[in-house]
SEKEFI-945022 format. One record per residue: chain; x, y, z negated of N, C-alpha, C in turn. Coordinates in nm, 4 decimals, m for minus. Each point is the difference from the previous one (the first is absolute). Layout:
N
NODE  cadena       n.X       n.Y       n.Z      ca.X      ca.Y      ca.Z       c.X       c.Y       c.Z
NODE       A         X         Y         Z         X         Y         Z         X         Y         Z
...
//
This chain:
256
NODE  cadena       n.X       n.Y       n.Z      ca.X      ca.Y      ca.Z       c.X       c.Y       c.Z
NODE       A    9.9880    4.9187   m9.4016    0.0039    0.0008   m0.1466   m0.0632    0.1286   m0.0525
NODE       A   m0.1018   m0.0142   m0.0829   m0.0667    0.1166   m0.0558    0.0674    0.0417   m0.1302
NODE       A    0.0281    0.1288   m0.0118    0.0644    0.0528   m0.1204   m0.0907    0.1065   m0.0593
NODE       A   m0.0413   m0.0205   m0.1234   m0.0939    0.0913   m0.0650    0.0719    0.1059   m0.0820
NODE       A    0.0948    0.0682    0.0632    0.0682    0.1124   m0.0629    0.0035    0.1130    0.1023
NODE       A    0.0092    0.1214   m0.0488   m0.0043    0.1120    0.0945    0.1194   m0.0052    0.0937
NODE       A   m0.0264    0.0319    0.1262    0.1004   m0.0073    0.1064    0.0727    0.1340    0.0091
NODE       A    0.1319   m0.0077   m0.0166    0.0808    0.1206   m0.0143    0.1163   m0.0025    0.0982
NODE       A    0.0347    0.1178    0.0505    0.1265    0.0197    0.0709    0.0860    0.0932   m0.0827
NODE       A    0.1299   m0.0251   m0.0029    0.0961    0.0851   m0.0712    0.0965    0.0562    0.1040
NODE       A    0.0127    0.1316    0.0027    0.0893    0.0650    0.0963    0.0948    0.0924   m0.0748
NODE       A    0.1293   m0.0221    0.0128    0.0971    0.0925   m0.0593    0.0403    0.1053    0.1035
NODE       A    0.0480    0.1126   m0.0499    0.0342    0.1088    0.0912   m0.1223    0.0495    0.0747
NODE       A   m0.1139    0.0067   m0.0707   m0.1285    0.0264    0.0651   m0.0318    0.1480    0.0171
NODE       A    0.0853    0.0889   m0.0493   m0.0348    0.1422    0.0006    0.0162    0.0653    0.1368
NODE       A    0.0729   m0.0652    0.0914    0.0217    0.0608    0.1311    0.0457   m0.1067    0.0979
NODE       A    0.0215    0.0412    0.1254    0.0615   m0.0862    0.0995   m0.0710   m0.1322    0.0210
NODE       A    0.0792   m0.1065    0.0147   m0.0561   m0.1311    0.0267   m0.0939   m0.0464   m0.1109
NODE       A    0.0340    0.0291   m0.1249   m0.0841   m0.0443   m0.1106   m0.1402    0.0556    0.0086
NODE       A   m0.0109    0.1276    0.0277   m0.1303    0.0650    0.0143   m0.0782   m0.0615    0.1172
NODE       A    0.0700   m0.0225    0.1108   m0.0655   m0.0586    0.1171   m0.0433   m0.1443   m0.0251
NODE       A    0.0796   m0.0746   m0.0744   m0.0389   m0.1374   m0.0343   m0.1299   m0.0005   m0.0803
NODE       A   m0.0147    0.0922   m0.0924   m0.1231    0.0062   m0.0798   m0.1206    0.0216    0.0895
NODE       A    0.0113    0.0928    0.0936   m0.1114    0.0305    0.0900   m0.0291   m0.1165    0.0945
NODE       A    0.1032   m0.0688    0.0442   m0.0184   m0.1110    0.0932   m0.0568   m0.1232   m0.0701
NODE       A    0.0456   m0.0275   m0.1223   m0.0541   m0.1138   m0.0750   m0.1469    0.0217   m0.0329
NODE       A   m0.0356    0.1243   m0.0307   m0.1399    0.0300   m0.0299   m0.0897   m0.0376    0.1179
NODE       A    0.0490    0.0238    0.1206   m0.0798   m0.0270    0.1198   m0.0042   m0.1486    0.0357
NODE       A    0.1038   m0.0740   m0.0356    0.0172   m0.1346    0.0560   m0.0196   m0.1163   m0.0959
NODE       A   m0.0006    0.0258   m0.1292   m0.0080   m0.1104   m0.0946   m0.1137    0.0206   m0.0994
NODE       A   m0.0501   m0.1113   m0.0512   m0.1071    0.0022   m0.0990    0.0617    0.0148   m0.1390
NODE       A    0.0160    0.1233   m0.0436    0.0644    0.0301   m0.1278   m0.0953    0.0793   m0.0885
NODE       A    0.0234   m0.0087   m0.1295   m0.0778    0.0810   m0.0942    0.0807    0.1180   m0.0530
NODE       A    0.1292   m0.0195   m0.0156    0.0864    0.1079   m0.0478    0.1323   m0.0022    0.0753
NODE       A    0.0574    0.1183    0.0171    0.1372    0.0126    0.0471    0.0776    0.0770   m0.1052
NODE       A    0.0991   m0.0647   m0.0599    0.0821    0.0653   m0.1013    0.1105    0.0774    0.0727
NODE       A   m0.0033    0.1298   m0.0168    0.0889    0.0911    0.0712    0.1129    0.0422   m0.0937
NODE       A    0.1210   m0.0451    0.0295    0.1126    0.0191   m0.0912    0.1018    0.0969    0.0605
NODE       A    0.0374    0.1009   m0.0763    0.1061    0.0933    0.0411    0.0284    0.0928   m0.1167
NODE       A    0.0987    0.0864    0.0166    0.0347    0.0947   m0.1064   m0.0862    0.1256    0.0042
NODE       A   m0.0503    0.0372    0.1167   m0.0729    0.1255    0.0154   m0.1499   m0.0211   m0.0239
NODE       A   m0.0406    0.0221   m0.1235   m0.1370   m0.0269   m0.0394   m0.1038    0.0798    0.0763
NODE       A    0.0288    0.1262    0.0282   m0.0965    0.0848    0.0707   m0.0262   m0.0534    0.1404
NODE       A    0.1043   m0.0474    0.0674   m0.0158   m0.0573    0.1333   m0.0835   m0.1281   m0.0048
NODE       A    0.0198   m0.0784   m0.1044   m0.0778   m0.1231   m0.0147   m0.1475    0.0316   m0.0232
NODE       A   m0.0265    0.0989   m0.0827   m0.1386    0.0406   m0.0252   m0.0676    0.0450    0.1290
NODE       A    0.0744    0.0729    0.0802   m0.0525    0.0494    0.1273   m0.0350   m0.1161    0.0929
NODE       A    0.0896   m0.0992    0.0083   m0.0251   m0.1156    0.0845   m0.1181   m0.0812   m0.0520
NODE       A   m0.0051   m0.0222   m0.1309   m0.1102   m0.0772   m0.0582   m0.1348    0.0629    0.0323
NODE       A   m0.0051    0.1316   m0.0009   m0.1250    0.0704    0.0279   m0.0434   m0.0167    0.1449
NODE       A    0.0948   m0.0263    0.0892   m0.0324   m0.0131    0.1419   m0.0456   m0.1410    0.0377
NODE       A    0.0296   m0.0973   m0.0838   m0.0446   m0.1364    0.0283   m0.1502   m0.0090   m0.0251
NODE       A   m0.0727   m0.0571    0.0933   m0.1461   m0.0015   m0.0085   m0.0572   m0.1374   m0.0314
NODE       A    0.0541   m0.1044    0.0620   m0.0566   m0.1338   m0.0166    0.0613   m0.0758   m0.1169
NODE       A    0.1202    0.0366   m0.0379    0.0727   m0.0695   m0.1063    0.0388    0.1014   m0.1066
NODE       A   m0.0056   m0.0402   m0.1243    0.0371    0.0903   m0.1092    0.1519    0.0102   m0.0100
NODE       A    0.0512    0.1212    0.0109    0.1427    0.0219   m0.0169    0.0344    0.0243   m0.1458
NODE       A    0.0999   m0.0720   m0.0496    0.0430    0.0119   m0.1406    0.1411    0.0576   m0.0037
NODE       A    0.0154    0.1287   m0.0304    0.1346    0.0592   m0.0067    0.0793   m0.0542   m0.1192
NODE       A    0.1237   m0.0374    0.0239    0.0899   m0.0444   m0.1064    0.1307    0.0776    0.0159
NODE       A    0.0204    0.0966   m0.0847    0.1205    0.0820    0.0077    0.1136   m0.0741   m0.0697
NODE       A    0.0996   m0.0419    0.0767    0.1078   m0.0820   m0.0558    0.1287    0.0230    0.0759
NODE       A    0.1099    0.0014   m0.0734    0.1338    0.0107    0.0575    0.0577   m0.1413    0.0076
NODE       A    0.0102   m0.0539    0.1203    0.0417   m0.1389    0.0174    0.1498   m0.0208   m0.0161
NODE       A    0.0737    0.1073   m0.0241    0.1421   m0.0173   m0.0309    0.0201   m0.0360   m0.1468
NODE       A   m0.1092   m0.0040   m0.0768    0.0079   m0.0282   m0.1434   m0.0784   m0.1254   m0.0374
NODE       A    0.0420   m0.0643   m0.1066   m0.0736   m0.1156   m0.0519   m0.1404    0.0408   m0.0428
NODE       A   m0.0106    0.1195   m0.0583   m0.1308    0.0478   m0.0462   m0.0987    0.0127    0.1165
NODE       A    0.0495    0.0474    0.1143   m0.0867    0.0141    0.1162   m0.0498   m0.1339    0.0509
NODE       A    0.0888   m0.0986    0.0059   m0.0396   m0.1339    0.0435   m0.0952   m0.0645   m0.0995
NODE       A    0.0275    0.0180   m0.1296   m0.0850   m0.0585   m0.1033   m0.1397    0.0608    0.0015
NODE       A   m0.0108    0.1266    0.0385   m0.1304    0.0654    0.0059   m0.0947   m0.0755    0.0934
NODE       A    0.0531   m0.0464    0.1117   m0.0821   m0.0733    0.0973   m0.0294   m0.1415   m0.0498
NODE       A    0.1024   m0.0688   m0.0471   m0.0215   m0.1380   m0.0448   m0.0884   m0.0058   m0.1241
NODE       A    0.0105    0.0992   m0.0876   m0.0864    0.0033   m0.1184   m0.1464    0.0198    0.0399
NODE       A   m0.0234    0.0825    0.1004   m0.1367    0.0209    0.0489   m0.0552   m0.1296    0.0597
NODE       A    0.0844   m0.0714    0.0744   m0.0432   m0.1267    0.0580   m0.0293   m0.1027   m0.1091
NODE       A    0.0837   m0.0038   m0.1026   m0.0217   m0.0948   m0.1101   m0.1307    0.0297   m0.0724
NODE       A   m0.0309    0.1254   m0.0166   m0.1220    0.0401   m0.0707   m0.1252   m0.0301    0.0827
NODE       A    0.0065    0.0204    0.1329   m0.1202   m0.0095    0.0832   m0.0120   m0.1314    0.0764
NODE       A    0.1097   m0.0744    0.0115    0.0011   m0.1309    0.0659   m0.0697    0.0024    0.1360
NODE       A    0.0464    0.0826    0.0921   m0.0647    0.0065    0.1310    0.0484   m0.1121    0.0916
NODE       A   m0.0675   m0.0163    0.1128    0.0527   m0.0807    0.1099    0.0714    0.0972    0.0925
NODE       A    0.1320   m0.0059    0.0016    0.0764    0.0902    0.0859    0.0036   m0.0594    0.1405
NODE       A   m0.0834    0.0555    0.0832   m0.0122   m0.0458    0.1386    0.1196    0.0470    0.0823
NODE       A    0.0478    0.1209   m0.0280    0.1095    0.0581    0.0772    0.0951    0.0737   m0.0936
NODE       A    0.1293   m0.0220    0.0209    0.1040    0.0801   m0.0653    0.0871    0.0583    0.1093
NODE       A    0.0097    0.1324    0.0031    0.0857    0.0660    0.0975    0.1106    0.0746   m0.0734
NODE       A    0.1200   m0.0536    0.0094    0.1175    0.0628   m0.0593    0.0551    0.1005    0.1015
NODE       A   m0.0425    0.1239   m0.0139    0.0348    0.1023    0.0967    0.0956    0.1060   m0.0549
NODE       A    0.0021    0.0187   m0.1309    0.0813    0.1071   m0.0582    0.1466   m0.0165    0.0381
NODE       A    0.0627    0.1105    0.0355    0.1411   m0.0041    0.0338    0.0480    0.1367    0.0449
NODE       A    0.1313    0.0209   m0.0026    0.0542    0.1266    0.0455    0.1450   m0.0187    0.0420
NODE       A    0.0539    0.0996    0.0679    0.1387   m0.0018    0.0440    0.0307    0.1279    0.0745
NODE       A    0.1277    0.0213    0.0282    0.0390    0.1186    0.0768    0.1342   m0.0255    0.0655
NODE       A    0.0277    0.0796    0.1024    0.1259   m0.0119    0.0720    0.1085    0.0830   m0.0679
NODE       A    0.1141   m0.0637   m0.0288    0.1125    0.0713   m0.0614    0.1215   m0.0910    0.0000
NODE       A    0.1166    0.0581   m0.0169    0.1192   m0.0806   m0.0188   m0.0063   m0.0657   m0.1375
NODE       A    0.0316   m0.1293   m0.0036   m0.0118   m0.0753   m0.1254    0.0791    0.0647   m0.1127
NODE       A    0.1194    0.0493    0.0288    0.0860    0.0576   m0.1035   m0.0568    0.1294   m0.0574
NODE       A   m0.0930    0.0625    0.0723   m0.0586    0.1250   m0.0477   m0.1290   m0.0216   m0.0781
NODE       A   m0.0543   m0.1201    0.0048   m0.1263   m0.0285   m0.0671    0.0157   m0.0097   m0.1504
NODE       A   m0.1066    0.0339   m0.0690    0.0011   m0.0074   m0.1465   m0.0282   m0.1426   m0.0452
NODE       A    0.0692   m0.0444   m0.1037   m0.0191   m0.1361   m0.0499   m0.1437   m0.0238   m0.0449
NODE       A   m0.0577    0.0972   m0.0682   m0.1377   m0.0173   m0.0475   m0.0966   m0.0133    0.1172
NODE       A    0.0249    0.0754    0.1068   m0.0876   m0.0076    0.1170    0.0032   m0.1412    0.0589
NODE       A    0.1206   m0.0564    0.0133    0.0113   m0.1353    0.0530   m0.0634   m0.1020   m0.0941
NODE       A    0.0210    0.0194   m0.1285   m0.0563   m0.0918   m0.0976   m0.1527    0.0026    0.0036
NODE       A   m0.0573    0.1202    0.0057   m0.1452    0.0122    0.0066   m0.0539   m0.0585    0.1305
NODE       A    0.0744    0.0203    0.1098   m0.0427   m0.0544    0.1283   m0.0074   m0.1524   m0.0045
NODE       A    0.1012   m0.0605   m0.0576    0.0010   m0.1456   m0.0115   m0.1138   m0.0470   m0.0909
NODE       A   m0.0246    0.0735   m0.1072   m0.1090   m0.0367   m0.0909   m0.1360    0.0042    0.0700
NODE       A   m0.0241    0.1057    0.0782   m0.1305    0.0159    0.0654   m0.0121   m0.0881    0.1239
NODE       A    0.1042   m0.0023    0.0824   m0.0071   m0.0720    0.1275    0.0131   m0.1511   m0.0146
NODE       A    0.0734   m0.0458   m0.1023    0.0295   m0.1425   m0.0145   m0.0605   m0.0581   m0.1278
NODE       A    0.0393    0.0567   m0.1136   m0.0424   m0.0586   m0.1272   m0.1510    0.0065   m0.0182
NODE       A   m0.0606    0.1140    0.0310   m0.1439    0.0162   m0.0226   m0.0831   m0.1023    0.0777
NODE       A    0.0205   m0.0181    0.1317   m0.0821   m0.0999    0.0695    0.0223   m0.1424   m0.0486
NODE       A    0.1235   m0.0315   m0.0376    0.0273   m0.1347   m0.0514   m0.0718   m0.0226   m0.1325
NODE       A    0.0190    0.0905   m0.0940   m0.0582   m0.0176   m0.1337   m0.1524    0.0116    0.0041
NODE       A   m0.0503    0.0962    0.0761   m0.1452    0.0182    0.0061   m0.0672   m0.1211    0.0644
NODE       A    0.0584   m0.0508    0.1068   m0.0562   m0.1200    0.0631   m0.0003   m0.1164   m0.0973
NODE       A    0.1095   m0.0157   m0.0730    0.0073   m0.1093   m0.0994   m0.1067    0.0154   m0.1071
NODE       A   m0.0227    0.1210   m0.0452   m0.0982    0.0246   m0.1057   m0.1432   m0.0229    0.0486
NODE       A   m0.0267    0.0324    0.1267   m0.1379   m0.0027    0.0494   m0.0378   m0.1299    0.0704
NODE       A    0.0960   m0.0871    0.0263   m0.0302   m0.1254    0.0695   m0.1043   m0.0831   m0.0733
NODE       A   m0.0007    0.0062   m0.1308   m0.0939   m0.0815   m0.0774   m0.1451    0.0394    0.0252
NODE       A   m0.0213    0.1194    0.0575   m0.1363    0.0467    0.0286   m0.0376   m0.0204    0.1466
NODE       A    0.0872   m0.0651    0.0758   m0.0265   m0.0294    0.1402   m0.0427   m0.1452    0.0146
NODE       A   m0.0624   m0.0275    0.1138   m0.0474   m0.1347    0.0258   m0.0051   m0.0217    0.1504
NODE       A   m0.0552   m0.1124    0.0389   m0.0159   m0.0314    0.1419   m0.0605    0.1184    0.0752
NODE       A    0.0614    0.0360    0.1094   m0.0393    0.1107    0.0893    0.0560    0.1353   m0.0423
NODE       A    0.0704    0.0086   m0.1122    0.0631    0.1261   m0.0372    0.1107    0.0343    0.0996
NODE       A    0.0267    0.1305    0.0114    0.1004    0.0477    0.0952    0.0962    0.0964   m0.0689
NODE       A    0.1278   m0.0144    0.0313    0.1027    0.0927   m0.0467    0.0641    0.0637    0.1225
NODE       A    0.0128    0.1317   m0.0022    0.0741    0.0699    0.1056    0.1121    0.0794   m0.0654
NODE       A    0.1206   m0.0233    0.0452    0.1157    0.0746   m0.0481    0.0469    0.0930    0.1117
NODE       A   m0.0038    0.1300   m0.0260    0.0389    0.0951    0.1029    0.1520    0.0113    0.0018
NODE       A    0.0591   m0.0559    0.1031    0.1447    0.0086    0.0205    0.0250    0.1146    0.0978
NODE       A    0.0710   m0.0267    0.1074    0.0338    0.1058    0.0963    0.0782   m0.0631    0.1140
NODE       A    0.0019    0.0662    0.1150    0.0901   m0.0444    0.1059    0.1455    0.0139   m0.0445
NODE       A    0.0244    0.0804   m0.1044    0.1343    0.0123   m0.0570    0.0480   m0.1316   m0.0588
NODE       A   m0.0929   m0.0944   m0.0232    0.0376   m0.1306   m0.0544    0.0757   m0.0847    0.1010
NODE       A   m0.0061    0.0369    0.1287    0.0576   m0.0840    0.1040    0.1512    0.0185    0.0178
NODE       A    0.0561    0.1064   m0.0577    0.1414    0.0277    0.0244    0.0602    0.0791   m0.1152
NODE       A    0.1323   m0.0126   m0.0218    0.0676    0.0867   m0.0972    0.0075    0.1414    0.0569
NODE       A   m0.0405    0.0994   m0.0785   m0.0068    0.1376    0.0494    0.0914    0.0921   m0.0804
NODE       A    0.1175    0.0352    0.0506    0.0825    0.1013   m0.0662   m0.0794    0.1285   m0.0190
NODE       A    0.0227    0.0663   m0.1107   m0.0674    0.1238   m0.0398   m0.1456   m0.0224   m0.0410
NODE       A   m0.0451   m0.1246    0.0094   m0.1313   m0.0398   m0.0511    0.0161   m0.1363   m0.0664
NODE       A    0.1242   m0.0270   m0.0455    0.0360   m0.1383   m0.0281   m0.0745   m0.0624   m0.1174
NODE       A   m0.0209    0.0739   m0.1083   m0.0693   m0.0583   m0.1155   m0.1463   m0.0252    0.0344
NODE       A   m0.0619    0.0984    0.0651   m0.1404   m0.0161    0.0398   m0.0167   m0.1212    0.0924
NODE       A    0.0843   m0.0087    0.1037   m0.0104   m0.1111    0.0944    0.0225   m0.1338   m0.0695
NODE       A    0.0931   m0.0034   m0.0950    0.0273   m0.1241   m0.0733   m0.1202   m0.0412   m0.0845
NODE       A   m0.0688    0.0979   m0.0618   m0.1187   m0.0351   m0.0801   m0.1095   m0.0571    0.0895
NODE       A   m0.0127    0.0533    0.1214   m0.1047   m0.0480    0.0900    0.0337   m0.1366    0.0578
NODE       A    0.1295   m0.0275    0.0200    0.0425   m0.1334    0.0409   m0.0350   m0.1016   m0.1088
NODE       A    0.0201    0.0397   m0.1253   m0.0391   m0.0862   m0.1126   m0.1489   m0.0304    0.0068
NODE       A   m0.0810    0.1033    0.0202   m0.1449   m0.0183    0.0013   m0.0427   m0.0917    0.1138
NODE       A    0.0632    0.0129    0.1149   m0.0336   m0.0861    0.1133    0.0288   m0.1457   m0.0327
NODE       A    0.1188   m0.0283   m0.0511    0.0360   m0.1380   m0.0324   m0.0812   m0.0538   m0.1170
NODE       A   m0.0255    0.0845   m0.0981   m0.0847   m0.0379   m0.1131   m0.1388   m0.0406    0.0493
NODE       A   m0.0535    0.0750    0.0947   m0.1341   m0.0280    0.0514   m0.0047   m0.1332    0.0731
NODE       A    0.0986   m0.0236    0.0876    0.0041   m0.1277    0.0716    0.0039   m0.1174   m0.0979
NODE       A    0.0887    0.0098   m0.0981    0.0183   m0.1108   m0.0944   m0.1222   m0.0194   m0.0892
NODE       A   m0.0552    0.1102   m0.0504   m0.1170   m0.0106   m0.0870   m0.1189   m0.0560    0.0769
NODE       A   m0.0159    0.0419    0.1249   m0.1104   m0.0516    0.0798    0.0067   m0.1503    0.0158
NODE       A    0.1211   m0.0524    0.0168    0.0157   m0.1448    0.0119   m0.0363   m0.0697   m0.1313
NODE       A    0.0413    0.0588   m0.1119   m0.0315   m0.0584   m0.1310   m0.1496   m0.0040   m0.0276
NODE       A   m0.0711    0.1030    0.0470   m0.1418    0.0140   m0.0360   m0.0955   m0.0638    0.0997
NODE       A    0.0536   m0.0652    0.1040   m0.0866   m0.0614    0.1006   m0.0961   m0.1013   m0.0611
NODE       A    0.0494   m0.0803   m0.0928   m0.0844   m0.1029   m0.0592   m0.1173    0.0592   m0.0778
NODE       A    0.0155    0.1232   m0.0464   m0.1086    0.0674   m0.0716   m0.0872    0.0827    0.0938
NODE       A    0.0324   m0.0022    0.1280   m0.0720    0.0765    0.1024   m0.0009    0.1493   m0.0323
NODE       A    0.1144    0.0483   m0.0493    0.0213    0.1439   m0.0201    0.1004    0.0442    0.1054
NODE       A   m0.0381    0.0945    0.0842    0.0874    0.0421    0.1086    0.0860    0.1188   m0.0421
NODE       A    0.1174    0.0092    0.0608    0.0911    0.1123   m0.0233    0.0421    0.0561    0.1357
NODE       A   m0.0257    0.1288    0.0199    0.0329    0.0664    0.1252    0.0999    0.1117   m0.0260
NODE       A    0.1115   m0.0036    0.0698    0.0960    0.1105   m0.0055   m0.0363    0.0997    0.1096
NODE       A   m0.0303    0.1220   m0.0401   m0.0348    0.1051    0.0959    0.1270    0.0803    0.0282
NODE       A    0.0381    0.0056    0.1273    0.1283    0.0615    0.0372   m0.0203    0.1147    0.0983
NODE       A   m0.0436    0.1148   m0.0474   m0.0219    0.1130    0.0903    0.1309    0.0646    0.0422
NODE       A   m0.0019    0.0567    0.1197    0.1089    0.0859    0.0430   m0.0275    0.1411   m0.0480
NODE       A    0.0729    0.1001    0.0519   m0.0244    0.1384   m0.0395   m0.1461    0.0386    0.0242
NODE       A   m0.0638    0.0587   m0.0994   m0.1409    0.0369    0.0102   m0.0218    0.1373   m0.0608
NODE       A   m0.1061    0.0637    0.0396   m0.0300    0.1354   m0.0450   m0.0624   m0.0044   m0.1397
NODE       A    0.0839   m0.0151   m0.1011   m0.0438   m0.0007   m0.1400    0.0897    0.0961   m0.0779
NODE       A   m0.0261    0.0127   m0.1299    0.0847    0.0851   m0.0835    0.1438   m0.0480    0.0006
NODE       A    0.0189   m0.1326    0.0116    0.1359   m0.0553   m0.0031    0.0811    0.0484    0.1201
NODE       A   m0.0645    0.0078    0.1171    0.0708    0.0348    0.1231   m0.0723    0.1166    0.0647
NODE       A   m0.0098    0.1085   m0.0741   m0.0813    0.1125    0.0443    0.0740    0.0827    0.1051
NODE       A   m0.0569    0.0057    0.1188    0.0574    0.0773    0.1091   m0.1097    0.0329    0.0988
NODE       A    0.0158    0.1095    0.0700   m0.0957    0.0360    0.1049    0.0445   m0.0521    0.1364
NODE       A    0.1186   m0.0581    0.0035    0.0507   m0.0534    0.1250   m0.0692   m0.1322    0.0328
NODE       A   m0.0122   m0.0276    0.1306   m0.0574   m0.1265    0.0431    0.1051   m0.1095    0.0052
NODE       A    0.1276    0.0426    0.0066    0.1097   m0.0954    0.0002    0.1138    0.0533   m0.0866
NODE       A    0.0731   m0.0912   m0.0655    0.1211    0.0345   m0.0730    0.1041   m0.1039    0.0375
NODE       A    0.1155    0.0469    0.0492    0.1047   m0.0923    0.0458   m0.0545   m0.1003    0.1014
NODE       A   m0.0838    0.0487    0.0894   m0.0603   m0.0805    0.1065   m0.1003   m0.1026   m0.0533
NODE       A   m0.0299    0.0031   m0.1281   m0.1005   m0.0900   m0.0562   m0.1337    0.0721   m0.0101
NODE       A   m0.1034   m0.0639    0.0498   m0.1332    0.0574   m0.0045   m0.0528    0.0027   m0.1427
NODE       A   m0.0625    0.1101   m0.0386   m0.0641    0.0094   m0.1319   m0.1414   m0.0543    0.0141
NODE       A   m0.0278   m0.1122   m0.0651   m0.1262   m0.0700    0.0185   m0.1126    0.0588   m0.0857
NODE       A   m0.1217   m0.0336    0.0399   m0.1204    0.0403   m0.0725   m0.0194   m0.0942   m0.1191
NODE       A    0.0051    0.0496   m0.1242   m0.0127   m0.0888   m0.1165   m0.1361   m0.0684   m0.0094
NODE       A   m0.1040    0.0639    0.0539   m0.1333   m0.0611   m0.0028    0.0009   m0.1311    0.0786
NODE       A    0.0620    0.0017    0.1169    0.0054   m0.1200    0.0826    0.0855   m0.1086   m0.0638
NODE       A    0.1057    0.0422   m0.0681    0.0853   m0.0967   m0.0699   m0.0791   m0.0730   m0.1079
NODE       A   m0.0772    0.0753   m0.0765   m0.0775   m0.0596   m0.1098   m0.1148   m0.0838    0.0544
NODE       A   m0.0656    0.0464    0.1035   m0.1087   m0.0790    0.0593    0.0518   m0.1361    0.0454
NODE       A    0.1156   m0.0015    0.0645    0.0563   m0.1280    0.0438    0.0444   m0.0838   m0.1191
NODE       A    0.0544    0.0642   m0.1016    0.0429   m0.0740   m0.1186   m0.1167   m0.0738   m0.0641
NODE       A   m0.1133    0.0655   m0.0122   m0.1175   m0.0645   m0.0610   m0.0505   m0.1135    0.0890
NODE       A    0.0019    0.0198    0.1306   m0.0396   m0.1095    0.0904    0.0935   m0.1195   m0.0175
NODE       A    0.1291    0.0279   m0.0088    0.0974   m0.1083   m0.0152   m0.0128   m0.0691   m0.1351
NODE       A   m0.0306    0.0765   m0.1032   m0.0235   m0.0600   m0.1307   m0.1185   m0.0968    0.0054
NODE       A   m0.1068    0.0416    0.0646   m0.1191   m0.0847    0.0099    0.0279   m0.1259    0.0819
NODE       A    0.0939    0.0111    0.0948    0.0421   m0.1169    0.0787    0.1049   m0.0822   m0.0738
NODE       A    0.0421    0.0494   m0.1168    0.0948   m0.0670   m0.0876    0.1370   m0.0174    0.0664
NODE       A    0.0400    0.1045    0.0740    0.1318    0.0005    0.0612    0.1061    0.0346   m0.1031
NODE       A    0.1224   m0.0489    0.0212    0.1044    0.0267   m0.0986    0.0735    0.1315    0.0258
NODE       A   m0.0226    0.0615    0.1173    0.0610    0.1300    0.0272   m0.0941    0.0806    0.0894
NODE       A   m0.0004    0.1305   m0.0211   m0.0818    0.0896    0.0812    0.0892    0.1101    0.0559
NODE       A    0.0061    0.0063    0.1325    0.0811    0.1008    0.0683   m0.0873    0.0690    0.1030
NODE       A   m0.0036    0.1308   m0.0057   m0.0798    0.0761    0.0958    0.0893    0.0594    0.1085
NODE       A   m0.0381   m0.0215    0.1255    0.0634    0.0708    0.1102    0.1190   m0.0704    0.0621
NODE       A    0.0190    0.0236    0.1292    0.1091   m0.0634    0.0740    0.1362    0.0479   m0.0485
NODE       A    0.0087    0.1254   m0.0443    0.1273    0.0544   m0.0464    0.0537   m0.0776   m0.1197
NODE       A   m0.0846   m0.0221   m0.0989    0.0447   m0.0694   m0.1210    0.0252   m0.1474    0.0277
NODE       A   m0.0801   m0.0593    0.0873    0.0253   m0.1390    0.0388    0.1336   m0.0135    0.0709
NODE       A    0.0350    0.0995    0.0812    0.1291   m0.0024    0.0683    0.1149    0.0126   m0.0992
NODE       A   m0.0153    0.0883   m0.0994    0.1030    0.0148   m0.1023    0.0230   m0.1321   m0.0736
NODE       A   m0.1081   m0.0692   m0.0284    0.0121   m0.1293   m0.0686    0.0712   m0.1014    0.0892
NODE       A   m0.0358   m0.0031    0.1282    0.0608   m0.0947    0.0931    0.1506    0.0249    0.0130
NODE       A    0.0377    0.1261    0.0128    0.1414    0.0353    0.0118    0.0759   m0.0406   m0.1264
NODE       A   m0.0649    0.0140   m0.1144    0.0666   m0.0352   m0.1261    0.0308   m0.1487   m0.0089
NODE       A   m0.0765   m0.0833    0.0726    0.0290   m0.1431    0.0040    0.1219   m0.0300    0.0875
NODE       A    0.0221    0.0831    0.1023    0.1027   m0.0287    0.0993    0.1397    0.0452   m0.0405
NODE       A    0.0065    0.1148   m0.0694    0.1300    0.0605   m0.0281    0.0490   m0.0334   m0.1403
NODE       A    0.1313   m0.0141   m0.0187    0.0542   m0.0226   m0.1343   m0.0228    0.1231   m0.0879
NODE       A   m0.0093   m0.0233   m0.1291   m0.0298    0.1085   m0.0929    0.1052    0.1104    0.0050
NODE       A    0.1250   m0.0363    0.0192    0.1054    0.1009    0.0038   m0.0191    0.0955    0.1177
NODE       A   m0.0428   m0.0532    0.1148   m0.0241    0.0850    0.1167   m0.1251    0.0847   m0.0197
NODE       A   m0.1039   m0.0593   m0.0609   m0.1210    0.0767   m0.0289    0.0309    0.1186   m0.0911
NODE       A    0.0837   m0.0247   m0.1011    0.0371    0.1080   m0.0919    0.0785    0.1089    0.0734
NODE       A    0.0887   m0.0398    0.0913    0.0793    0.0974    0.0750   m0.0902    0.0859    0.0884
NODE       A   m0.0951   m0.0621    0.0666   m0.0927    0.0730    0.0860   m0.0878    0.0924   m0.0826
NODE       A   m0.0548   m0.0535   m0.1095   m0.0890    0.0793   m0.0849    0.0730    0.1176   m0.0648
NODE       A    0.1300   m0.0174   m0.0240    0.0778    0.1063   m0.0632    0.0155    0.1227    0.0860
NODE       A   m0.0258   m0.0123    0.1286    0.0106    0.1148    0.0908   m0.1283    0.0814    0.0081
NODE       A   m0.1076   m0.0544   m0.0622   m0.1288    0.0705    0.0040   m0.0021    0.1108   m0.1036
NODE       A   m0.0479    0.1146    0.0381   m0.0125    0.1143   m0.0917   m0.1439    0.0031   m0.0512
NODE       A   m0.0176   m0.0289   m0.1278   m0.1329   m0.0013   m0.0595   m0.0374    0.1392   m0.0511
NODE       A   m0.1312    0.0304   m0.0007   m0.0431    0.1262   m0.0631    0.0349   m0.0010   m0.1478
NODE       A    0.0451    0.1148   m0.0519    0.0363    0.0066   m0.1428   m0.0687    0.1198   m0.0651
//
């Protein structure tokens, strides 16, 4: 099917980490005209846009915890009517702490960015997608189990995983694929450490995670998992009851 509209990818959380790597990987692998780079840090977006050579990077400074931030993207799409070839819902954050010590606003903002933003943004942008469009929702290996001291973050990622599976089934008839990307611990700003292992878990290379994610998206897989470690975590999560998984996970000491 030929579409005579400019081919665009939209990436949230594009200022660093997986989002930045997705922009660079999509530029190499897909026939795009623009990549809309969405995040709060405008200077970082400008820097990334300048480094893209084959595709025009369009910085969009937006706070996705707010309606105004989400509307900024959808209003741009309404004005320009692009063909959104790829949507990558990557923006998200979290931290390790006792639930009772966490601030209510922090949890509220986390839910808004990790859960509400990808749901609402996907709903707003679906009208600009068509046959062969791809959606990638960045979840986490934390989606596989309840995690004490990371409980709100893990719960948001479990939502994203299930949302992705269900949405992918709904969109099959339109030939729009949905891939849940579930990375384990990786060397990004989110999990910044110089150690090669934390709690016996290997810290993975984020470049390899993103490279595999893009390959899996092109194969229209419903989930992308990099490495034997994360695949093992997923397998174990199928075998053990949630209460036991929570008990085991509660003994892990996370970096704070």
